C-alpha positions as CSV (number, residue, x, y, z in Angstrom):
1,M,87.4,-15.3,5.4
2,P,86.4,-12.5,7.7
3,T,88.3,-11.3,10.5
4,T,87.7,-11.1,13.6
5,P,88.4,-7.7,14.7
6,T,91.2,-7.4,17.5
7,A,91.1,-3.6,18.4
8,V,88.3,-1.2,19.0
9,S,85.6,-1.7,15.9
10,H,86.3,0.8,13.1
11,L,82.4,1.6,12.0
12,P,81.5,2.9,8.9
13,P,80.2,7.0,8.9
14,P,76.9,8.2,9.6
15,A,74.9,9.3,6.8
16,R,74.9,12.8,6.7
17,G,71.5,14.5,8.5
18,R,71.4,12.4,11.6
19,L,68.8,13.8,14.0
20,P,69.4,13.6,18.1
21,V,67.1,10.7,19.1
22,V,65.0,9.8,15.9
23,G,68.1,9.6,13.2
24,H,67.6,9.4,10.0
25,A,64.0,8.1,10.6
26,L,62.5,11.1,9.2
27,Q,64.4,11.2,6.0
28,F,64.0,7.3,5.4
29,A,59.8,7.6,6.6
30,R,59.5,10.8,3.6
31,G,61.2,8.2,1.1
32,P,63.0,6.0,1.7
33,L,64.0,4.8,-1.9
34,K,65.5,8.4,-2.1
35,A,67.3,8.2,0.8
36,L,68.7,4.9,-0.1
37,H,69.7,6.5,-3.7
38,D,71.4,9.6,-1.6
39,L,73.5,7.4,0.2
40,R,75.5,6.5,-2.7
41,G,77.8,8.9,-3.0
42,Q,78.4,8.7,0.8
43,G,80.9,5.6,1.0
44,D,81.1,2.4,0.1
45,I,79.2,1.6,3.8
46,V,77.1,4.0,5.1
47,A,75.5,3.6,9.2
48,L,71.8,4.8,8.4
49,H,70.5,5.3,12.0
50,L,67.2,4.3,12.4
51,G,66.2,5.8,15.7
52,M,69.0,4.5,17.8
53,L,69.3,1.0,15.7
54,P,72.3,1.6,13.2
55,I,71.8,-0.3,10.1
56,Y,74.9,-0.5,7.7
57,V,73.9,0.1,4.2
58,V,76.5,-1.5,1.8
59,N,76.6,0.8,-1.8
60,S,79.8,-1.3,-3.1
61,P,78.9,-4.3,-5.4
62,Q,82.4,-5.8,-4.6
63,L,81.7,-5.7,-0.8
64,L,78.0,-6.7,-1.5
65,H,79.7,-9.6,-3.1
66,E,81.3,-10.7,0.0
67,V,78.5,-10.5,2.4
68,L,76.3,-12.8,-0.4
69,V,78.9,-15.0,-1.6
70,T,82.1,-15.6,-0.9
71,D,81.8,-14.8,3.0
72,A,78.1,-16.1,3.1
73,G,78.4,-18.3,6.7
74,S,79.2,-15.1,8.1
75,Y,75.6,-13.7,8.1
76,T,71.6,-15.0,8.8
77,K,68.7,-13.4,7.4
78,G,68.6,-10.6,9.3
79,R,65.6,-8.2,10.7
80,M,63.4,-8.2,7.5
81,Y,63.0,-12.1,8.0
82,D,62.5,-12.2,11.4
83,K,59.3,-10.2,10.9
84,T,58.5,-12.7,7.8
85,R,58.9,-15.9,9.4
86,P,55.4,-15.4,11.4
87,V,53.6,-15.5,8.4
88,V,55.8,-18.2,5.8
89,G,57.3,-20.3,8.5
90,N,60.6,-21.7,8.4
91,G,60.5,-22.1,4.7
92,I,63.7,-22.0,2.6
93,A,63.4,-18.1,2.5
94,T,63.6,-17.8,6.5
95,S,65.5,-20.6,7.2
96,E,68.9,-20.8,8.7
97,G,72.3,-23.2,8.7
98,A,71.9,-26.6,7.6
99,F,68.2,-27.1,7.8
100,H,68.5,-24.1,5.2
101,H,71.0,-26.4,3.0
102,R,69.1,-29.6,3.1
103,Q,65.6,-27.4,2.5
104,R,67.6,-25.9,-0.6
105,R,68.8,-29.7,-1.8
106,L,65.3,-30.8,-1.6
107,I,63.0,-27.6,-2.9
108,M,65.6,-27.5,-5.9
109,P,64.5,-30.1,-8.8
110,A,61.1,-28.6,-8.2
111,F,62.4,-25.8,-10.1
112,H,64.7,-28.1,-12.8
113,R,64.4,-27.6,-16.2
114,S,62.2,-30.6,-16.9
115,S,59.6,-29.2,-14.1
116,L,59.7,-25.7,-15.6
117,R,58.9,-27.0,-19.2
118,S,56.1,-28.7,-17.7
119,Y,54.6,-25.8,-16.0
120,S,55.4,-23.8,-18.7
121,E,51.7,-25.0,-20.0
122,A,50.0,-24.0,-16.8
123,M,51.5,-20.3,-17.2
124,R,50.4,-19.6,-20.8
125,E,46.8,-21.3,-20.1
126,Q,46.2,-19.1,-17.0
127,A,47.9,-15.6,-19.1
128,E,45.7,-17.1,-22.2
129,S,42.5,-17.2,-19.9
130,V,43.3,-13.4,-18.8
131,I,43.8,-11.6,-21.4
132,A,40.7,-13.2,-23.2
133,S,38.5,-11.4,-21.5
134,W,39.8,-8.2,-23.2
135,E,38.0,-6.0,-25.3
136,P,40.0,-3.4,-27.9
137,G,39.3,0.2,-25.8
138,Q,39.1,-1.5,-22.5
139,R,40.7,0.8,-20.0
140,I,42.3,-2.1,-17.4
141,A,44.5,-1.2,-13.9
142,V,47.7,-3.4,-15.6
143,D,49.4,-3.8,-11.7
144,R,46.0,-5.1,-10.7
145,V,45.2,-7.1,-13.6
146,M,48.9,-8.5,-13.4
147,H,48.8,-9.3,-9.9
148,E,46.0,-11.6,-10.5
149,L,47.5,-13.2,-13.8
150,S,51.0,-14.0,-11.2
151,V,48.9,-15.4,-8.5
152,G,46.7,-17.3,-10.7
153,T,50.0,-18.7,-12.3
154,T,51.5,-19.5,-8.5
155,V,48.4,-20.8,-7.0
156,R,47.9,-23.6,-10.6
157,T,51.4,-24.1,-11.0
158,L,51.6,-25.2,-7.0
159,F,48.1,-27.0,-7.3
160,G,46.9,-27.9,-10.5
161,T,44.8,-26.4,-12.7
162,D,41.3,-27.3,-10.2
163,I,41.4,-24.5,-7.8
164,D,38.5,-22.3,-8.4
165,N,39.0,-18.5,-9.0
166,S,37.0,-17.4,-5.7
167,T,40.3,-19.8,-4.0
168,I,42.6,-18.0,-6.0
169,A,41.1,-14.2,-5.0
170,E,41.0,-15.3,-1.7
171,I,44.9,-16.4,-1.8
172,D,45.8,-12.9,-3.4
173,S,44.0,-11.1,-1.6
174,C,45.7,-12.7,1.9
175,V,49.0,-12.2,0.4
176,G,48.6,-8.7,-0.6
177,V,47.9,-8.0,3.3
178,F,50.7,-9.6,4.4
179,L,53.1,-8.0,1.7
180,R,51.5,-4.5,2.4
181,Q,52.1,-4.9,6.1
182,V,56.0,-6.6,6.2
183,I,58.1,-3.1,5.7
184,M,56.3,-1.7,8.2
185,R,56.9,-4.3,10.8
186,T,60.2,-4.3,9.6
187,L,61.2,-0.7,10.2
188,T,58.9,-0.2,13.4
189,P,59.9,-1.3,16.7
190,N,58.4,-5.0,18.4
191,F,55.6,-3.8,20.8
192,V,53.8,-2.0,17.5
193,E,52.8,-5.3,16.5
194,R,51.0,-6.0,19.8
195,L,49.1,-2.7,19.7
196,P,45.1,-3.2,18.6
197,L,45.7,-1.6,15.0
198,T,43.4,-1.7,12.4
199,G,46.9,-2.9,10.2
200,T,47.8,-5.9,13.2
201,R,43.8,-7.4,12.7
202,K,43.7,-7.3,9.3
203,F,47.1,-9.1,9.1
204,E,46.7,-11.5,11.6
205,A,43.2,-12.8,10.0
206,A,44.9,-13.0,6.6
207,R,48.1,-15.1,7.9
208,E,45.2,-17.8,9.9
209,R,42.9,-17.6,7.0
210,L,46.0,-18.3,4.6
211,K,46.7,-21.4,7.1
212,N,43.9,-22.8,6.5
213,I,43.8,-23.0,2.7
214,V,46.9,-23.8,2.1
215,D,46.8,-26.5,5.0
216,T,43.2,-27.9,3.2
217,I,44.6,-28.3,0.2
218,I,47.7,-30.3,1.6
219,D,45.4,-32.4,4.0
220,E,43.4,-33.4,1.3
221,R,46.6,-34.2,-1.6
222,L,48.0,-36.4,0.8
223,R,44.7,-38.2,1.0
224,A,44.4,-38.3,-2.1
225,D,45.6,-41.6,-4.9
226,G,47.2,-41.3,-7.8
227,E,50.1,-38.8,-9.1
228,R,50.0,-35.1,-10.1
229,D,51.9,-33.2,-12.4
230,D,52.9,-30.0,-10.1
231,L,55.0,-28.2,-7.8
232,L,53.2,-29.8,-4.5
233,S,53.3,-33.4,-5.7
234,L,57.2,-32.6,-6.6
235,L,57.9,-31.3,-2.4
236,I,55.3,-34.4,-1.3
237,A,58.1,-36.8,-3.3
238,A,61.2,-35.0,-2.6
239,R,63.4,-37.3,-0.4
240,D,66.9,-36.2,1.1
241,E,69.8,-37.4,-0.8
242,E,71.2,-38.3,2.7
243,T,68.9,-39.4,4.5
244,G,66.3,-40.7,2.6
245,E,63.7,-38.9,4.7
246,P,61.1,-36.7,3.2
247,M,59.5,-32.8,4.1
248,S,57.9,-33.1,6.9
249,R,53.9,-32.0,7.0
250,Q,54.7,-28.5,8.4
251,Q,57.7,-28.0,6.2
252,I,55.7,-28.9,3.0
253,H,53.3,-26.1,4.5
254,D,55.9,-23.5,5.2
255,E,57.5,-24.1,1.6
256,V,53.9,-23.7,0.1
257,I,53.5,-20.1,1.9
258,T,57.1,-19.0,1.1
259,I,56.7,-19.8,-2.8
260,M,53.1,-18.2,-3.1
261,V,54.4,-14.8,-0.7
262,A,58.0,-15.0,-3.1
263,G,55.8,-15.2,-5.9
264,A,53.3,-12.7,-5.7
265,D,54.3,-9.8,-6.4
266,S,57.6,-9.8,-7.9
267,T,56.5,-11.4,-10.8
268,A,53.6,-9.3,-11.2
269,Y,55.0,-6.1,-10.9
270,T,58.1,-6.5,-13.0
271,L,55.6,-7.7,-15.8
272,S,53.2,-3.8,-14.8
273,W,56.5,-2.2,-15.2
274,L,57.9,-3.8,-18.4
275,L,54.5,-2.9,-19.8
276,Y,54.6,0.0,-18.6
277,E,57.9,0.7,-20.7
278,L,56.4,-0.9,-23.9
279,G,53.9,1.9,-23.6
280,R,55.9,4.4,-23.6
281,N,59.1,3.4,-25.8
282,P,56.8,2.6,-29.5
283,A,60.5,1.4,-31.1
284,V,60.8,-1.5,-28.2
285,E,57.5,-2.1,-28.7
286,A,57.8,-3.1,-32.4
287,R,60.9,-4.6,-31.9
288,L,59.0,-7.3,-29.5
289,H,56.6,-7.8,-32.2
290,D,58.4,-8.4,-35.0
291,E,60.7,-11.2,-32.8
292,I,57.0,-12.7,-31.2
293,D,55.5,-12.7,-34.8
294,T,59.2,-13.9,-36.4
295,V,59.3,-16.6,-34.0
296,L,56.2,-18.0,-33.1
297,D,54.3,-17.6,-36.5
298,S,50.9,-17.0,-34.9
299,R,50.9,-20.2,-32.9
300,P,51.0,-20.3,-29.3
301,V,54.6,-19.7,-27.2
302,T,56.3,-22.8,-25.8
303,F,59.2,-23.7,-23.4
304,D,60.9,-24.8,-26.5
305,D,60.3,-21.1,-27.9
306,L,62.2,-18.9,-25.1
307,P,66.0,-19.8,-26.3
308,Q,65.0,-18.0,-29.7
309,L,63.1,-15.2,-28.1
310,Q,66.4,-13.4,-27.4
311,Y,65.1,-9.7,-27.6
312,T,62.4,-10.7,-25.0
313,Q,65.0,-11.6,-22.9
314,R,67.0,-8.5,-23.2
315,L,63.7,-6.9,-22.3
316,I,63.4,-8.7,-19.5
317,Q,66.7,-8.5,-18.3
318,E,66.2,-4.5,-18.4
319,T,62.7,-4.5,-16.6
320,L,64.7,-6.5,-13.7
321,R,67.4,-3.8,-13.6
322,L,65.9,-0.7,-14.0
323,H,62.6,-1.5,-12.0
324,S,64.4,-4.2,-9.5
325,V,61.7,-4.7,-7.6
326,S,63.1,-6.5,-4.2
327,W,64.5,-2.7,-4.0
328,I,65.9,-3.3,-0.1
329,Q,66.8,-6.6,1.4
330,M,69.0,-7.6,4.7
331,R,71.3,-9.2,6.7
332,R,73.0,-9.7,10.4
333,T,76.6,-10.2,11.1
334,I,76.7,-13.5,13.3
335,N,80.2,-13.0,14.5
336,P,82.5,-9.7,13.9
337,V,83.7,-9.3,10.8
338,R,85.9,-7.2,8.3
339,L,84.1,-5.8,5.1
340,G,86.2,-3.3,3.1
341,D,88.1,-0.6,5.9
342,T,85.4,-1.0,8.7
343,H,84.8,-3.8,11.3
344,L,81.2,-4.8,12.5
345,P,80.5,-6.4,15.2
346,A,78.4,-9.4,15.7
347,G,74.2,-8.8,15.1
348,A,75.5,-6.1,13.1
349,E,72.3,-5.1,10.5
350,I,72.9,-4.6,7.0
351,L,70.8,-3.4,4.3
352,F,71.5,-3.0,0.6
353,S,69.7,-2.1,-2.0
354,A,69.4,-3.8,-5.8
355,T,67.4,-0.9,-7.5
356,T,69.8,1.8,-6.4
357,M,72.4,-0.6,-6.9
358,H,70.8,-0.8,-10.8
359,R,70.4,2.6,-10.9
360,D,74.1,4.1,-10.2
361,P,75.7,5.8,-12.8
362,A,78.6,5.0,-12.0
363,L,78.0,1.5,-12.7
364,Y,75.4,1.8,-16.1
365,P,75.5,4.5,-18.3
366,D,72.6,6.8,-18.1
367,P,70.4,4.7,-15.9
368,L,67.1,5.7,-16.1
369,R,67.2,5.4,-20.0
370,F,65.0,1.8,-20.8
371,D,67.4,0.6,-23.2
372,P,66.9,-3.5,-24.0
373,D,70.2,-3.3,-26.5
374,R,72.6,-2.6,-23.2
375,W,72.5,-6.4,-22.2
376,L,74.3,-6.9,-25.8
377,A,77.4,-6.2,-23.2
378,P,76.3,-7.4,-19.8
379,P,77.6,-5.9,-16.8
380,P,79.7,-7.6,-14.2
381,R,77.9,-10.3,-12.3
382,E,78.1,-8.9,-8.7
383,A,76.4,-5.7,-10.2
384,F,73.6,-7.1,-11.6
385,Q,71.5,-8.7,-8.2
386,P,67.7,-9.0,-9.3
387,F,67.3,-12.3,-7.6
388,S,70.3,-11.9,-5.0
389,A,73.3,-14.2,-4.8
390,G,74.7,-16.9,-3.5
391,P,73.5,-19.9,-1.4
392,R,70.5,-17.5,-0.7
393,K,70.3,-16.7,-4.4
394,C,66.2,-17.5,-4.9
395,P,65.7,-20.7,-6.2
396,G,62.6,-20.0,-8.4
397,D,64.7,-17.4,-10.3
398,H,64.2,-19.4,-13.7
399,F,60.8,-20.3,-12.6
400,S,60.1,-16.6,-12.3
401,L,62.1,-15.5,-16.4
402,T,60.4,-18.4,-17.7
403,Q,56.6,-16.9,-16.2
404,L,58.0,-13.4,-17.3
405,A,58.9,-14.7,-20.5
406,I,55.3,-16.3,-21.4
407,N,53.7,-13.6,-20.5
408,V,54.9,-11.1,-22.1
409,A,55.0,-13.4,-25.6
410,T,51.3,-14.5,-24.9
411,I,50.3,-10.8,-24.3
412,A,52.5,-9.4,-27.0
413,A,51.4,-11.3,-30.0
414,N,47.7,-10.3,-29.4
415,W,47.4,-7.2,-27.7
416,R,49.1,-3.9,-27.3
417,L,48.6,-1.5,-24.0
418,A,48.6,2.0,-23.8
419,P,49.1,4.4,-21.4
420,A,45.7,5.9,-20.5
421,T,46.7,8.4,-17.6
422,R,48.6,11.8,-17.5
423,R,49.3,11.4,-14.4
424,K,52.8,10.3,-13.1
425,V,53.8,6.7,-12.2
426,R,55.3,7.1,-8.9
427,E,57.0,3.8,-7.1
428,V,55.6,2.3,-3.8
429,P,58.0,1.1,-1.7
430,A,56.1,-2.2,-0.2
431,A,57.3,-5.3,0.5
432,V,58.6,-4.6,-3.9
433,L,58.5,-1.8,-5.4
434,R,55.1,-1.4,-7.1
435,P,53.5,1.0,-8.9
436,N,50.9,3.7,-7.2
437,H,48.7,3.5,-10.3
438,L,48.8,2.3,-13.9
439,P,46.0,2.4,-16.2
440,M,46.2,1.5,-19.5
441,V,44.2,1.0,-22.7
442,V,44.0,-2.4,-24.7
443,R,44.5,-2.0,-28.4
444,P,44.6,-4.8,-31.5
445,R,47.5,-6.2,-32.5
446,S,46.0,-5.1,-36.0
447,E,46.7,-0.8,-35.8
448,T,48.9,0.7,-38.0
449,A,52.4,1.7,-36.9
450,E,51.1,5.3,-37.4
451,H,48.3,4.8,-35.2
452,R,50.5,3.4,-33.0
453,R,51.8,7.1,-32.3
454,R,49.4,9.1,-32.0
455,P,48.5,9.5,-28.5
456,D,45.4,9.6,-27.7
457,S,42.8,12.8,-27.4
458,S,42.1,12.4,-23.5
459,V,46.1,11.4,-23.1
460,A,47.9,14.2,-21.8
461,K,51.6,13.9,-22.7
462,A,53.9,13.3,-19.1
463,T,56.5,15.3,-18.3
464,Q,59.4,13.6,-19.0
465,S,63.2,13.9,-17.7
466,P,66.1,14.5,-20.1
467,H,66.1,10.4,-20.4
468,G,62.2,10.2,-21.2
469,H,61.8,8.3,-17.8
470,I,58.7,9.4,-16.3
471,L,58.9,7.4,-12.9
472,E,58.8,10.0,-9.6
473,R,60.4,8.8,-7.0
474,S,59.2,8.3,-3.2
């Protein structure tokens, strides 16, 4: 349990390079991911000063386990979630205390195995619909297409298959505006939100439009007769096991918004990074295709196939490690706490990065090498946190893993995707860690192995690190 300091607080040391007034704000603004990566060698906990605001960065997996699991009750979600709450409401991602625990009890049955089995059909059908329009030699923006696929899957899993494509596109646009703005709002003073900036106006318009879309769908469902087999129906039918009370109309709204926002970028860009790695690693791609062909034998993937797709699962795990899209998360101390050798006051903002932890050579040998087989001997649990941990672990983790596996199997059974540019793929740390561009060329599976390894004449070889990694950190 955390202990309350009885003497003057012993705070973590400031990170190197602190400047008067602005602190580390310029370093962080120039390259937030690099700034966080550089902190890993400076101590288990390091103070990053954004102007006058100290943020305590936890680098130690063991101390992070205390924050997230063993002493989780001593922390709330923190500044980032304060900025998120105006959009998603008081959903499971932003609520606190007893209310959060109640909502978690109510929402978890919607992600049980029996529900995932039902959702998997909608996941496969949405993936089949997207790839049916591809043609050999077509150049596609994989990051954009996977985002549309992810949002479409989430919306149709939530609301059923009768949601039209124009509504899905509008939801996709609104969610995109929000996710592009949320990190900026987290790391800037509150008064900036009140300025008449273009980004602020777009943010408010998207928030209002998304609210209206969701309210209309919920109201129509509440008036409708008959049962439906989708996630919204499960939320409406949920009853508190202690009181028998259902969720309020507002709470259903907040949970629906939360699910759409939380699932949109994370799954889309994880899948994008996975396809990027397949395109760069012919041997990995060949092993995936062999497994898909052996297990599926030319039929569509089903939920029951997933345990047999073991290499596919390792491929997903390695993508979640090397390309942890949830690159920044925060907590706030409720009371003064002792964390390791330091004492933090009440209200202290804590930051941690799964991305930099998953690329720490002390935890993962040769960390920039993409190697699915490293998961034959998994690391300690506290060193791998793609969905966080403890009582606030993402309740949709198995939903996301199922969606990733279904999508990978469906795409790999029909197509290959090859890099279509010589330009480096740069990581953009927005709400999640996304690629700045990811153009790829669609190829049929029938191409020979010799042809697979022959690059297009129009595609120059990328400059690679000694490990073959061509990411450019921002």
